[in-house]
Residue frames as qw, qx, qy, qz and C-alpha x, y, z in Angstrom:
[[0.526, -0.144, -0.184, -0.818, 113.33, -24.71, 132.94],
 [0.697, -0.144, -0.690, -0.132, 112.75, -28.34, 133.85],
 [0.388, -0.092, -0.668, 0.629, 113.99, -27.71, 137.41],
 [0.216, -0.043, 0.173, -0.960, 111.64, -24.75, 137.83],
 [0.663, -0.123, -0.414, -0.611, 108.68, -26.88, 136.72],
 [0.628, -0.120, -0.744, 0.195, 109.64, -29.70, 139.09],
 [0.188, -0.072, -0.544, 0.815, 109.90, -27.32, 142.04],
 [0.417, -0.069, -0.036, -0.906, 106.57, -25.70, 141.14],
 [0.708, -0.131, -0.612, -0.328, 105.02, -29.18, 140.99],
 [0.487, -0.100, -0.727, 0.474, 106.44, -29.96, 144.45],
 [0.102, 0.008, 0.331, -0.938, 104.88, -26.79, 145.88],
 [0.608, -0.085, -0.291, -0.734, 101.50, -27.64, 144.37],
 [0.651, -0.093, -0.753, 0.022, 101.83, -31.11, 145.86],
 [0.296, -0.139, -0.650, 0.686, 102.32, -29.61, 149.33],
 [0.364, -0.093, 0.000, -0.927, 99.36, -27.28, 148.81],
 [0.731, -0.143, -0.535, -0.399, 97.33, -30.50, 148.46],
 [0.551, -0.086, -0.722, 0.409, 99.06, -31.92, 151.55],
 [0.023, -0.039, 0.390, -0.920, 98.07, -28.82, 153.55],
 [0.587, -0.123, -0.208, -0.772, 94.43, -29.24, 152.45],
 [0.778, -0.115, -0.602, -0.135, 94.52, -32.86, 153.58],
 [0.273, 0.281, -0.668, 0.633, 96.29, -32.16, 156.87],
 [0.468, -0.263, 0.315, -0.783, 93.12, -31.44, 158.90],
 [0.885, -0.036, -0.281, -0.370, 91.86, -34.92, 158.12],
 [0.642, 0.206, -0.659, 0.333, 94.91, -36.37, 159.99],
 [0.155, -0.396, 0.481, -0.767, 93.89, -34.77, 163.26],
 [0.238, -0.258, -0.923, 0.156, 92.38, -37.27, 165.82],
 [0.309, -0.650, -0.434, -0.542, 88.83, -36.31, 166.86],
 [0.652, -0.648, -0.360, 0.157, 89.66, -36.56, 170.58],
 [0.542, 0.118, -0.139, 0.821, 92.58, -34.08, 170.35],
 [0.141, -0.711, -0.375, 0.578, 92.07, -30.90, 172.43],
 [0.434, 0.843, 0.300, 0.104, 91.07, -27.97, 170.22],
 [0.091, -0.949, 0.259, 0.155, 94.04, -25.79, 171.15],
 [0.542, -0.393, 0.667, 0.326, 96.45, -28.56, 169.91],
 [0.717, 0.526, 0.457, 0.014, 94.79, -28.92, 166.52],
 [0.364, 0.913, -0.154, -0.098, 96.68, -26.06, 164.69],
 [0.193, -0.684, 0.698, 0.089, 100.08, -27.48, 165.71],
 [0.669, -0.021, 0.743, -0.009, 99.14, -31.10, 165.04],
 [0.694, 0.662, 0.237, -0.157, 98.07, -30.25, 161.49],
 [0.276, 0.852, -0.431, -0.110, 101.65, -29.39, 160.57],
 [0.577, -0.415, 0.702, 0.036, 103.12, -32.76, 161.64],
 [0.792, 0.350, 0.497, 0.054, 101.88, -34.52, 158.51],
 [0.506, 0.858, -0.059, 0.065, 103.29, -31.91, 156.04],
 [0.182, -0.805, 0.565, -0.015, 106.61, -31.84, 157.90],
 [0.707, -0.174, 0.684, 0.038, 106.81, -35.63, 157.74],
 [0.742, 0.585, 0.323, 0.049, 106.06, -35.50, 154.01],
 [0.223, 0.921, -0.319, 0.000, 108.91, -33.03, 153.45],
 [0.398, -0.568, 0.720, 0.030, 111.33, -35.48, 155.10],
 [0.780, 0.189, 0.597, 0.008, 109.93, -38.43, 153.06],
 [0.621, 0.774, 0.118, 0.041, 110.25, -36.52, 149.76],
 [0.012, -0.882, 0.470, 0.012, 113.71, -35.19, 150.66],
 [0.597, -0.338, 0.727, 0.039, 114.80, -38.77, 151.31],
 [0.768, 0.418, 0.484, 0.032, 113.32, -40.05, 148.04],
 [0.483, 0.867, -0.007, 0.120, 114.97, -37.21, 146.03],
 [0.788, -0.085, -0.142, 0.593, 118.26, -37.52, 147.93],
 [0.136, 0.690, -0.005, 0.711, 118.01, -33.90, 149.04],
 [0.667, -0.671, -0.318, 0.071, 118.68, -34.24, 152.76],
 [0.623, 0.176, -0.188, 0.738, 121.92, -32.29, 152.69],
 [0.089, -0.683, -0.056, -0.723, 120.17, -29.12, 153.88],
 [0.740, -0.639, -0.182, -0.107, 119.92, -30.61, 157.41],
 [0.800, -0.145, -0.116, 0.570, 123.69, -30.56, 157.72],
 [0.137, -0.962, 0.048, 0.230, 125.43, -27.40, 158.93],
 [0.807, 0.484, -0.007, 0.337, 128.03, -26.86, 156.27],
 [0.473, 0.294, -0.226, 0.799, 129.98, -24.01, 157.85],
 [0.331, -0.707, -0.483, 0.396, 129.61, -22.02, 161.06],
 [0.236, 0.337, 0.154, 0.898, 129.05, -18.42, 159.90],
 [0.011, -0.385, -0.516, 0.765, 127.59, -15.68, 162.08],
 [0.200, 0.662, 0.668, 0.274, 124.17, -14.45, 160.89],
 [0.135, -0.900, -0.191, 0.368, 124.88, -10.93, 162.22],
 [0.142, 0.210, 0.359, -0.898, 124.49, -8.14, 161.41],
 [0.314, -0.132, -0.645, -0.684, 121.88, -9.41, 158.91],
 [0.359, -0.408, -0.835, 0.081, 119.90, -11.11, 161.71],
 [0.073, -0.296, -0.397, 0.866, 119.47, -7.80, 163.55],
 [0.259, -0.030, -0.361, -0.896, 117.09, -6.73, 160.79],
 [0.503, -0.330, -0.732, -0.321, 114.54, -9.42, 161.54],
 [0.378, -0.384, -0.648, 0.539, 114.76, -8.72, 165.28],
 [0.015, 0.209, 0.101, -0.973, 114.08, -4.98, 164.76],
 [0.381, -0.099, -0.506, -0.767, 111.22, -5.51, 162.27],
 [0.504, -0.333, -0.795, -0.045, 109.60, -8.17, 164.47],
 [0.265, -0.343, -0.542, 0.720, 109.87, -6.05, 167.59],
 [0.167, 0.116, -0.108, -0.973, 108.25, -3.15, 165.70],
 [0.466, -0.188, -0.667, -0.550, 105.43, -5.41, 164.41],
 [0.458, -0.374, -0.771, 0.236, 104.73, -6.86, 167.84],
 [0.160, -0.276, -0.360, 0.877, 104.81, -3.43, 169.52],
 [0.274, 0.025, -0.269, -0.923, 102.41, -1.83, 167.02],
 [0.519, -0.253, -0.735, -0.356, 100.02, -4.76, 167.17],
 [0.413, -0.353, -0.702, 0.459, 100.07, -4.88, 170.97],
 [0.041, -0.224, -0.220, 0.949, 99.47, -1.11, 171.30],
 [0.341, -0.083, -0.465, -0.813, 96.50, -1.33, 168.91],
 [0.402, -0.346, -0.847, -0.021, 94.61, -3.68, 171.22],
 [0.307, -0.589, -0.027, -0.747, 91.95, -1.77, 173.12],
 [0.759, -0.486, 0.211, -0.377, 91.04, -4.31, 175.76],
 [0.406, 0.487, -0.764, 0.118, 94.07, -6.33, 176.80],
 [0.897, -0.381, 0.024, -0.223, 93.98, -9.60, 178.76],
 [0.228, -0.628, 0.744, -0.011, 96.72, -11.75, 180.34],
 [0.784, 0.225, -0.509, -0.274, 97.26, -14.94, 178.35],
 [0.852, -0.432, 0.274, -0.106, 97.72, -18.19, 180.25],
 [0.291, -0.604, 0.692, 0.265, 101.00, -20.10, 180.11],
 [0.639, 0.169, 0.742, 0.115, 99.57, -23.00, 178.09],
 [0.504, 0.820, 0.261, -0.072, 98.42, -20.63, 175.33],
 [0.021, 0.890, -0.408, -0.201, 101.87, -19.02, 175.15],
 [0.475, -0.350, 0.788, 0.176, 103.67, -22.35, 175.02],
 [0.634, 0.419, 0.647, 0.058, 101.35, -23.67, 172.30],
 [0.377, 0.912, 0.022, -0.161, 101.86, -20.45, 170.30],
 [0.151, -0.722, 0.633, 0.237, 105.62, -21.00, 170.40],
 [0.554, -0.023, 0.821, 0.132, 105.11, -24.62, 169.30],
 [0.570, 0.686, 0.444, -0.090, 102.73, -23.60, 166.51],
 [0.257, 0.922, -0.217, -0.190, 105.10, -20.93, 165.09],
 [0.336, -0.534, 0.748, 0.205, 108.06, -23.31, 165.38],
 [0.614, 0.211, 0.757, 0.081, 106.23, -26.00, 163.35],
 [0.495, 0.839, 0.191, -0.122, 105.18, -23.47, 160.69],
 [0.046, 0.859, -0.469, -0.202, 108.75, -22.20, 160.37],
 [0.501, -0.301, 0.799, 0.143, 110.09, -25.78, 160.31],
 [0.654, 0.448, 0.609, 0.025, 107.74, -26.88, 157.53],
 [0.429, 0.895, 0.100, -0.073, 108.11, -23.79, 155.33],
 [0.059, -0.831, 0.526, 0.171, 111.89, -23.47, 155.71],
 [0.555, -0.198, 0.793, 0.156, 112.57, -27.17, 155.19],
 [0.638, 0.554, 0.533, 0.034, 110.41, -27.01, 152.08],
 [0.393, 0.915, 0.082, 0.047, 111.41, -23.72, 150.43],
 [0.005, 0.876, -0.481, 0.036, 114.97, -23.06, 151.71],
 [0.548, -0.374, 0.748, -0.004, 115.78, -26.74, 152.17],
 [0.694, 0.239, 0.676, 0.066, 114.18, -29.20, 149.80],
 [0.546, 0.781, 0.296, 0.066, 113.68, -26.71, 146.91],
 [0.164, 0.970, -0.165, 0.068, 116.65, -24.38, 147.28],
 [0.485, -0.722, 0.480, 0.115, 119.67, -25.65, 149.19],
 [0.781, 0.016, 0.558, 0.279, 120.53, -28.52, 146.80],
 [0.554, 0.756, 0.259, 0.232, 120.13, -26.30, 143.74],
 [0.101, -0.969, 0.215, 0.066, 122.58, -23.74, 145.13],
 [0.525, -0.537, 0.619, 0.232, 125.34, -26.31, 145.02],
 [0.729, 0.302, 0.578, 0.208, 124.66, -27.36, 141.45],
 [0.425, 0.870, 0.164, 0.189, 125.39, -24.04, 139.72],
 [0.645, -0.178, 0.038, 0.742, 128.69, -22.34, 139.00],
 [0.131, 0.475, 0.279, 0.824, 127.03, -19.12, 137.77],
 [0.071, -0.239, -0.552, 0.796, 126.09, -16.54, 140.40],
 [0.385, 0.046, -0.194, -0.901, 123.31, -15.20, 138.16],
 [0.594, -0.162, -0.719, -0.322, 121.65, -18.60, 138.13],
 [0.344, -0.210, -0.742, 0.536, 121.98, -18.78, 141.87],
 [0.135, 0.140, 0.214, -0.957, 120.27, -15.41, 142.18],
 [0.522, -0.054, -0.459, -0.717, 117.43, -16.56, 139.92],
 [0.545, -0.197, -0.813, 0.051, 116.98, -19.67, 142.04],
 [0.186, -0.199, -0.581, 0.767, 116.87, -17.58, 145.22],
 [0.303, 0.137, 0.026, -0.943, 114.24, -15.21, 143.85],
 [0.557, -0.066, -0.650, -0.512, 112.20, -17.99, 142.25],
 [0.445, -0.249, -0.820, 0.260, 111.98, -19.94, 145.54],
 [0.002, -0.219, -0.411, 0.885, 110.95, -16.70, 147.27],
 [0.439, 0.034, -0.304, -0.845, 108.20, -16.21, 144.65],
 [0.559, -0.172, -0.784, -0.207, 106.91, -19.75, 145.24],
 [0.300, -0.218, -0.701, 0.609, 107.03, -19.13, 148.97],
 [0.202, 0.154, 0.125, -0.959, 104.92, -15.99, 148.47],
 [0.503, -0.007, -0.511, -0.697, 102.36, -17.59, 146.12],
 [0.406, -0.207, -0.888, 0.068, 101.61, -20.50, 148.46],
 [0.002, -0.225, -0.550, 0.804, 100.14, -17.95, 150.87],
 [0.436, -0.026, -0.324, -0.839, 97.22, -17.55, 148.48],
 [0.408, -0.197, -0.891, -0.006, 96.09, -20.76, 150.11],
 [0.048, -0.243, -0.598, 0.762, 94.88, -18.57, 152.98],
 [0.395, 0.109, -0.171, -0.896, 92.26, -17.14, 150.64],
 [0.539, -0.115, -0.781, -0.292, 90.82, -20.65, 150.37],
 [0.353, -0.259, -0.769, 0.467, 90.61, -20.80, 154.18],
 [0.020, -0.647, -0.429, 0.631, 89.16, -17.31, 154.62],
 [0.399, 0.494, 0.539, 0.553, 87.67, -16.00, 151.31],
 [0.071, -0.947, -0.312, -0.025, 86.60, -12.71, 152.88],
 [0.443, -0.758, 0.188, 0.440, 90.17, -11.61, 153.63],
 [0.724, 0.609, 0.168, 0.277, 91.20, -10.55, 150.11],
 [0.147, 0.913, -0.241, 0.294, 93.33, -7.53, 150.97],
 [0.593, -0.647, 0.467, -0.107, 94.90, -9.25, 153.94],
 [0.910, 0.062, 0.374, 0.165, 95.83, -12.25, 151.80],
 [0.587, 0.731, 0.005, 0.349, 97.42, -10.09, 149.10],
 [0.180, -0.884, 0.349, -0.252, 99.32, -8.28, 151.86],
 [0.794, -0.402, 0.457, 0.001, 100.53, -11.64, 153.18],
 [0.866, 0.382, 0.215, 0.240, 101.66, -12.72, 149.73],
 [0.348, 0.847, -0.162, 0.368, 103.72, -9.58, 149.14],
 [0.423, -0.764, 0.430, -0.228, 105.12, -9.64, 152.68],
 [0.916, -0.161, 0.359, 0.074, 106.01, -13.34, 152.22],
 [0.734, 0.587, -0.004, 0.342, 108.03, -12.44, 149.09],
 [0.014, -0.867, 0.338, -0.366, 109.95, -9.78, 151.10],
 [0.669, -0.541, 0.478, -0.176, 110.59, -12.33, 153.88],
 [0.957, 0.171, 0.200, 0.119, 111.47, -15.10, 151.36],
 [0.546, 0.721, -0.204, 0.375, 114.19, -12.97, 149.78],
 [0.272, -0.772, 0.443, -0.366, 115.53, -12.12, 153.26],
 [0.845, -0.306, 0.419, -0.125, 115.54, -15.77, 154.39],
 [0.887, 0.418, 0.045, 0.189, 117.14, -16.88, 151.16],
 [0.288, 0.799, -0.340, 0.404, 119.87, -14.32, 151.71],
 [0.541, -0.631, 0.464, -0.306, 120.29, -15.56, 155.30],
 [0.964, 0.007, 0.266, 0.026, 120.73, -19.11, 154.01],
 [0.684, 0.648, -0.110, 0.317, 123.26, -17.92, 151.41],
 [0.004, -0.816, 0.402, -0.415, 125.24, -16.09, 154.10],
 [0.523, -0.536, 0.569, -0.339, 125.21, -18.65, 156.90],
 [0.466, 0.231, -0.831, -0.197, 124.87, -21.98, 155.02],
 [0.047, -0.080, -0.884, 0.458, 122.70, -22.96, 157.96],
 [0.303, -0.440, -0.611, -0.585, 118.95, -23.52, 157.56],
 [0.437, -0.532, -0.661, 0.298, 118.36, -23.39, 161.30],
 [0.135, -0.273, -0.131, 0.943, 119.02, -19.66, 161.36],
 [0.254, -0.157, -0.493, -0.817, 116.28, -19.37, 158.75],
 [0.462, -0.454, -0.759, -0.075, 113.92, -21.43, 160.95],
 [0.349, -0.448, -0.466, 0.678, 114.66, -19.19, 163.92],
 [0.010, 0.134, -0.130, -0.982, 114.17, -15.96, 161.95],
 [0.355, -0.279, -0.643, -0.619, 110.93, -17.25, 160.45],
 [0.450, -0.478, -0.731, 0.184, 109.66, -18.27, 163.85],
 [0.224, -0.353, -0.298, 0.858, 110.43, -14.85, 165.35],
 [0.164, -0.042, -0.368, -0.914, 108.54, -13.14, 162.47],
 [0.457, -0.369, -0.715, -0.378, 105.47, -15.36, 162.98],
 [0.414, -0.431, -0.629, 0.497, 105.60, -14.87, 166.75],
 [0.089, -0.192, -0.102, 0.972, 105.55, -11.12, 166.32],
 [0.350, -0.129, -0.476, -0.796, 102.36, -11.48, 164.22],
 [0.605, -0.337, -0.677, -0.247, 100.50, -14.13, 166.25],
 [0.404, -0.167, -0.663, 0.607, 101.59, -13.47, 169.86],
 [0.157, -0.060, 0.169, -0.971, 99.63, -10.17, 170.19],
 [0.573, -0.262, -0.507, -0.588, 96.36, -12.13, 169.53],
 [0.553, -0.265, -0.739, 0.279, 96.84, -13.84, 172.90],
 [0.150, -0.190, -0.406, 0.882, 96.50, -10.44, 174.62],
 [0.327, -0.084, -0.273, -0.901, 93.25, -9.68, 172.81],
 [0.512, 0.090, 0.636, -0.571, 89.88, -10.48, 174.30],
 [0.060, 0.063, 0.912, 0.401, 88.30, -13.31, 172.31],
 [0.440, 0.396, 0.376, -0.713, 84.98, -11.93, 171.13],
 [0.470, 0.329, 0.775, 0.263, 82.80, -13.47, 168.43],
 [0.232, 0.709, 0.011, -0.666, 82.68, -10.75, 165.80],
 [0.779, 0.601, 0.175, -0.035, 82.32, -10.75, 162.07],
 [0.699, -0.159, 0.323, 0.618, 85.62, -11.32, 160.23],
 [0.292, 0.932, 0.066, -0.206, 86.65, -8.04, 158.57],
 [0.804, 0.385, 0.058, 0.450, 89.28, -7.58, 155.92],
 [0.504, -0.417, -0.009, 0.756, 92.40, -5.46, 156.35],
 [0.287, 0.912, 0.137, -0.259, 92.13, -1.94, 155.04],
 [0.729, 0.567, -0.004, 0.384, 94.34, -0.97, 152.07],
 [0.003, 0.882, -0.280, 0.379, 96.02, 1.79, 154.11],
 [0.710, -0.560, 0.410, -0.116, 96.97, -0.66, 156.87],
 [0.932, 0.187, 0.230, 0.210, 98.32, -3.12, 154.28],
 [0.496, 0.763, -0.113, 0.399, 100.49, -0.41, 152.72],
 [0.287, -0.819, 0.392, -0.304, 101.86, 0.68, 156.11],
 [0.894, -0.285, 0.347, 0.005, 102.67, -2.99, 156.96],
 [0.854, 0.381, 0.134, 0.328, 104.61, -3.40, 153.72],
 [0.204, 0.892, -0.195, 0.354, 106.47, -0.14, 154.15],
 [0.401, -0.743, 0.487, -0.224, 107.99, -1.06, 157.51],
 [0.893, -0.106, 0.432, 0.069, 108.77, -4.56, 156.24],
 [0.644, 0.758, -0.097, 0.038, 110.49, -3.24, 153.11],
 [0.125, -0.798, 0.588, -0.045, 113.92, -3.20, 154.84],
 [0.772, -0.156, 0.615, -0.034, 113.80, -6.99, 154.84],
 [0.769, 0.585, 0.241, 0.091, 113.60, -7.02, 151.04],
 [0.263, 0.917, -0.281, 0.109, 116.33, -4.42, 150.68],
 [0.419, -0.643, 0.639, -0.059, 118.68, -6.25, 153.10],
 [0.843, 0.089, 0.530, 0.000, 117.98, -9.50, 151.32],
 [0.672, 0.731, 0.070, 0.096, 118.71, -8.16, 147.86],
 [0.070, 0.888, -0.439, 0.118, 121.94, -6.46, 148.96],
 [0.594, -0.456, 0.660, -0.066, 123.11, -9.62, 150.75],
 [0.857, 0.321, 0.403, 0.033, 122.35, -11.85, 147.73],
 [0.507, 0.847, -0.107, 0.119, 124.22, -9.51, 145.42],
 [0.092, -0.818, 0.546, -0.159, 127.20, -9.49, 147.72],
 [0.624, -0.359, 0.677, -0.155, 127.27, -13.15, 148.79],
 [0.895, 0.368, 0.177, -0.178, 126.42, -15.00, 145.58],
 [0.570, 0.692, -0.430, 0.107, 129.87, -14.59, 143.89],
 [0.152, -0.573, 0.727, -0.348, 131.61, -15.54, 147.16],
 [0.818, -0.061, 0.458, -0.343, 129.35, -18.57, 147.51],
 [0.861, 0.493, -0.115, -0.051, 130.43, -19.83, 144.08],
 [0.315, 0.697, -0.586, 0.268, 134.10, -19.31, 144.89],
 [0.415, -0.440, 0.677, -0.419, 133.82, -20.98, 148.31],
 [0.899, 0.105, 0.306, -0.295, 131.91, -23.94, 146.91],
 [0.758, 0.581, -0.295, 0.035, 134.48, -24.48, 144.15],
 [0.035, 0.644, -0.685, 0.338, 137.27, -24.51, 146.76],
 [0.689, -0.223, 0.564, -0.398, 135.41, -27.15, 148.78],
 [0.923, 0.326, 0.098, -0.182, 134.91, -29.34, 145.70],
 [0.556, 0.686, -0.449, 0.135, 138.58, -29.07, 144.69],
 [0.283, -0.606, 0.679, -0.301, 139.81, -30.39, 148.03]]
């Protein structure tokens, strides 16, 4: 219980860090660089806290294990999400190269921060401290729940988007379980960063093809939210199945390593 409370406290600490991040942006910085720059401070704080808590082991690749076929799932879901979003745009424009590059940078930094925090600082070290696969499963699902709940922060940024925020929270739990399973399978957090980046790109990249018109912010419809969750449900199912299959093997493999 103590470990769960500590990890929850760490997440709340980083919610405060995210709220303070805009104040770290220089006033002279070009506007299109601001979203990416805001994540440099939180990423730096993850490294500082990991060093203080002696939890930097997640940066090391422990064993080269292929992420496939599990990784195919995120590629398929992301391609579907991008395709549906792109086709729904009525008036399409051609984005400039700078906007595309900055979008890749932005999604990479988001993935880096969230994976280093949730699958790295909070989860990776804990996985190696338990000899019970049931405890490992609880840790995996709890970190996924924290990952989902932090997305309620978006409601603070855009209070009008209630349904969309709830949709993001549920979707984030699906994705969190999948990414936790990917970490359990590959022992390599960089596969999690790549998968997370691909998912975010599939959501954000279509906005570059949309004409930027100043319109009133409207919330997502409930029917659209349900559809989004239905086609993302395979991520949750694949994650649960992988965790159930890999957790006992993870315990056995870790015990072998310790005995050497």
